[in-house]
C-alpha positions as CSV (number, residue, x, y, z in Angstrom):
1,M,-0.2,0.0,0.3
2,M,1.0,3.5,-0.5
3,L,2.3,5.6,2.3
4,I,0.5,8.4,1.9
5,L,-2.8,6.8,1.1
6,K,-1.8,4.5,5.1
7,Y,-1.3,8.1,6.0
8,F,-5.0,9.3,5.3
9,L,-6.8,6.4,5.9
10,V,-5.1,6.7,10.0
11,V,-5.0,10.2,10.2
12,G,-9.0,10.4,8.9
13,A,-10.0,7.9,11.3
14,V,-8.2,9.1,14.1
15,L,-9.9,12.5,13.5
16,T,-13.9,10.9,13.1
17,L,-13.4,9.4,16.8
18,G,-11.7,11.9,18.0
19,L,-14.5,13.9,16.6
20,I,-17.5,11.1,17.3
21,A,-15.6,11.1,20.9
22,L,-15.8,15.3,21.1
23,N,-19.4,15.2,20.4
24,A,-20.9,12.9,23.3
25,H,-18.8,14.5,26.1
26,L,-20.1,18.1,24.9
27,L,-23.8,16.9,25.3
28,P,-25.7,17.8,27.7
29,D,-26.3,15.6,30.9
30,G,-29.1,13.8,30.3
31,S,-30.1,14.2,27.0
32,K,-31.4,11.2,24.3
33,L,-30.0,11.2,20.7
34,P,-32.2,12.7,18.8
35,A,-34.9,10.1,16.8
36,A,-34.6,10.0,13.8
37,V,-37.2,11.0,11.9
38,I,-39.2,9.5,9.0
39,H,-39.0,12.9,6.4
40,S,-42.7,12.5,3.7
41,A,-42.2,13.5,0.8
42,T,-46.0,15.1,0.5
43,T,-47.3,17.0,3.3
44,A,-50.8,15.0,2.8
45,S,-49.1,11.5,4.5
46,L,-48.0,14.0,8.1
47,P,-49.5,13.2,10.9
48,T,-51.6,15.8,12.4
49,V,-51.6,16.7,15.9
50,A,-53.5,19.6,17.4
51,P,-50.5,21.9,19.4
52,N,-50.8,22.0,24.0
53,V,-52.3,25.8,23.8
54,P,-53.4,26.4,28.1
55,A,-57.1,27.6,28.1
56,P,-56.9,31.9,27.7
57,E,-57.7,33.4,31.2
58,T,-60.3,35.1,31.1
59,S,-61.1,36.6,35.0
60,V,-58.1,39.5,34.0
61,A,-59.4,42.5,33.9
62,A,-57.7,44.7,31.6
63,E,-56.2,47.5,32.7
64,P,-56.5,51.0,31.6
65,V,-53.8,52.8,29.0
66,Q,-52.3,56.0,29.5
67,A,-51.3,58.0,26.8
68,V,-47.4,58.1,26.5
69,Q,-46.6,61.7,26.6
70,P,-43.6,61.9,24.2
71,P,-40.5,64.1,26.4
72,A,-40.7,68.1,26.6
73,K,-38.0,69.7,24.5
74,S,-35.8,72.4,25.8
75,A,-36.0,75.9,24.8
76,A,-31.8,75.6,24.2
77,P,-30.6,75.8,20.9
78,T,-29.2,72.5,19.7
79,R,-25.9,72.1,19.0
80,R,-24.1,72.0,15.5
81,S,-21.2,69.7,15.2
82,H,-18.3,71.6,13.8
83,H,-18.2,70.4,10.6
84,S,-22.0,71.5,10.0
85,A,-21.0,74.8,11.2
86,R,-18.2,75.4,9.1
87,V,-20.1,74.3,6.0
88,Q,-22.8,77.0,6.7
89,R,-20.4,79.8,7.4
90,R,-18.8,79.3,4.0
91,S,-22.5,78.7,2.5
92,H,-22.9,82.5,3.5
């Protein structure tokens, strides 16, 4: 067997096993591997399951909404940046 082919075979196997071990090490405790999912080509054969939606609470009273007023603007003039002040002086 050629030496370079043997090298890639050994290194590839070691890296693959290392990634599998790292993946198993990083899984959270108590987690299970995801179950195999059978995919269907069409949506017509997919099972339909009603979602678990809790019943809405009807005993909660609606609170009145208060109007939010924007903050009052100060009487002081707005400051311009140094650049915009220089451009305004040139335009006069």
